[in-house]
N, C-alpha and C positions, 0 to 999 in steps of 0.2 A: 517716800521722800527721805532723802539723806539728812542726817542731823548735822548741825554745825558744831565743829569741835569747840570746846570751851577749856580755858586754862584752869587746871586744878591747883597747881602749885609750880613754883619755879625757884631757881637760885643759881649760884655759881659755886662749884666745888673745886677747892685747891687740892690737888691730888698729892698724897704722900706715897712715894713709891712702895709698892707691895701691900698697901692697905686697901681693903675693899670698903668703900664708902657707901653707906645707905643714903641715897638721895631722897627717897620718899617711901613710906610704908602706909598702906591703907587696908581697911576692911570694908570699904564702901562698895556697893554694887555698881557696875559700869563696865565700859569698854575703854581701856587705858592704852595710851601710846607714850613712850619715852622719846624725847627729842634732845640730842646733845650736839652742841657746837664744838667741833674739833679744830677750830681755826687756830688755836695756839699750839697744836701739836706739830712736830716736825719729824723728818726721818730719824730713826733711832728711838723714838717714843713708841711704847707698846701700851695699848689701852683695851680693856675688856669692859663690855656692857652686859649686864645680866638683869633678867626679870625672874623672880622666884615666886612661886605660888604654892598654896595648899589646895589639894583637890577636894577633900571633904573635911568638915569640922572635926577637929581632933587629930588631923593628919600632920605630916611633917613638911616644913617649908623646903621645896626642892626647885631645882633649875627648870625653867619653862622656856626661856629665850636666852641665847648667848651669842655674842658677836665679838670678834677680835680684830683690832685695827693696828697695823704697823706701817702702813704707807698712807700718806695723806695728800692726795692730789688736790690741787687748788679748786677744781670744779665740784668736788664731793666732800665738802667739809661738814655739812649738817647730816647727822646720822639719825634715822628714825626706826624704832623697833616695830615689829609686827603688832597688830592690835591684840590686846590681852583681855578677853571677856571674863568678868568675875561676878559671882553672886554675893549678896550681902553676908557679912560675917566671916568671910574667907580672906585670909591675909595675902597681900601682894606686895612685894618689895622690889624696888628699882635700885640697882647698884652700879657703881663705876669703880674700876680698879686700874691704876696705871702700874705696870709691872717693870718698866724700864724707861730710861731716858731721864730728862730733867722734869721735876714736878711742874705740872701746868695747871692753869685755871680753866675749867670747863663750864660755860653757861649751859643750863639744862632746863627743861620743863616737862611736865606730865600733862597731857591733854586728855579730856574726857570726850569720847565720841558719842 
């Protein structure tokens, strides 16, 4: 039986060009998905979404998921990461970085599956 996603946390990030903003960091066990509303972005804006994890306790936080957006079609404004499975005590960070354009506001949420 499939589980029903539950909201873990949410917010709105006002992007500063060139700054990687940590939206959420957790060490809780679960399967996590990042959802970002790109509705405010326009052509000329460049946005990166990342999920960083540690594989084993004592390890280094490294990239696990990365996606880059520079075209924002009307029909595909909400972006969803791949599911990220994590065990307890291992760090998982969700970040957003706008690298060009005018600083925009991005509503976002992290869901637990």
